[in-house]
Structure formats: structure tokens, C-alpha cells
N, C-alpha and C positions, 0 to 999 in steps of 0.2 A: 556550433554548440547549441544545445537547447536553450530557450530564453528564460527558463526558471532561475530564480535566485539561488535556491538550494537544490542540488542534484545528487541524490543518493547513488552510490556505486555499489553494486552487489555482485559477488562472485558466484559463478556457476561452472561446473565441469563441462557442460555442453550448452553453448550459447543457443544453438538451433532449437534444442528441446526446451530450454528455458523460455525462449520467445514464444514458441507454440503454446506452451502451457500457460504463460501469463496472458496471452491473447484469449485462449479458450476459457480459462477459469475466472479471470478477473476483468476481461474486456479491454486490456491494454491494446494499443496499436503501435505498429512499427513506425519509427521516425527515420531511422538510418541504421543499416548494418554495415560493419566494416570487417570484411572477410569472415573468418570463423573465430575472431577473438574479442569482438566488441559490438554492442548494439545499443541504440538509443530507443527507448520506448516512451510513448505518450500515455499519460493517465490524466484525463480531464485537462486542467490547465497546467499540469505539472509534467515532470519527466523523471525517468530513472535510467541509469546506464548499467548495462550488463557487461561484465568482464569475465574472462576465463580465469578460473581459480581452481587449484587442486583441492583447496580446503574451503568449502562453502558453508553457509549457515551462520548462526550467531548474530545476524543483522536483523533490525526491526525497522519497519517503515509504517507511517500512518498516512492514509489516503482518505480524502473526503469524497463521499458518493451521495447520490440522490435517494436511494432506497436500500437500506441495509438488509432487510429480510430477503428481498429479491436477489440482491448481490450475493448474499450468503448461500442461497439455494443454488444459484448458478455455479458458484465455486464448489459446492458440495457435489453437484452432478458431475463436475469435471474431475472429481477425486481429491479435492483439497482436504487436508486434515483440519477440521474445525477445532481449534484449541479452546476458544471461548465463544459460546453461542451468542446470538444477538441479545442485547440487554439494554435497558434504558438507565441512564445515570443521572444523579441529582444536578450535575453541572450542565444539563440540557443536551446531552449527546446520546444517540443510540449507536452502539458499536458491536462489532464482532472481530475475532482474531482467527486467522488461518495460517497454516504453515504450507509453504510451497515445496516443489520438488527438490529445491536446493537447501531446504532447512531454514529459510528466511521466514520470519514472522511478519505478517501484514495485518494491521488493525485498520478496519474500514469504519468510518465515522460519518454520521448524518446528524445535523443539528435539528433538534425537535422542539427546543424552547430557548428563549433568550433569558438566561438566568444570571443575575448579578453574582460574581464569584464570591462575594462576602456572604451570600446566602448559604453556601455549602462549605465555607471554611477557607476559601481562597484568599490570598493577600495580593492586592494590586500593586504593581510596580509604578515607577514614574512614567508619565505619558511621553511618547515619542514626538519629536518634531518641534 
């Protein structure tokens, strides 16, 4: 199993095509492929599992990256449908959203400022630990 604490599972009708597309468009790398029905992909320090599904789409995943504009241009060159262009947000993140060949939405985020959540209307929960 991948070492990540949370591992999204996304359904695609063609695992091979999904793996190739995610590698080319988003820079993911293959961790493990299990026949034609399952694959584990690495993305930075995280992981995502691809499964065979007749009904794909309707899933959304957020991934932290180093350079949102460059990442977006790579995805665009590979044919990703850019749903939301790169933009800076008051909570200190630069983000864009793309849709992949299976209809899944991916938001890629880069921290650009350390902003206190109270400064933009956030409410802090109880500290962990």
C-alpha cells in the first residue's frame, strides 16, 4: 500500500490511458500497476489509486505543487481542459483546476503567503495533539 494517510481512489474506464495521461499532463509517476484493473500513482509525497469503473467522473482531488503557472501550462499542452485558470486567493494560495480524461477535477495549489485564517474570514478549530 502507498504510505499516504489519505489515498483517493478514482475510477477510469481505461487504466492504461489514465496512467499515461496523468503522467504526461500532471507529472504523476507509476508506483504499481496490477493487471488492467488497478494502478497506484505517486504525486509528490502523496498517492492516488486508479480503478476500473464504467462510470467515471464526479470526483475532485487537490494536490500541492511547486509552480502553479508552469504546471497549468504543462497540463494545457497535454490537452487538459482548464476549468479554472491560475489565480491568487486571499488565503495565501495560488490555484488552478483542470479536468482529466475521466472527468475528474484536479485542483493544484501552491502556497504563496502565510496568512492567518482570521484575516480572510476563516474560523480556527481546536489544536490537535
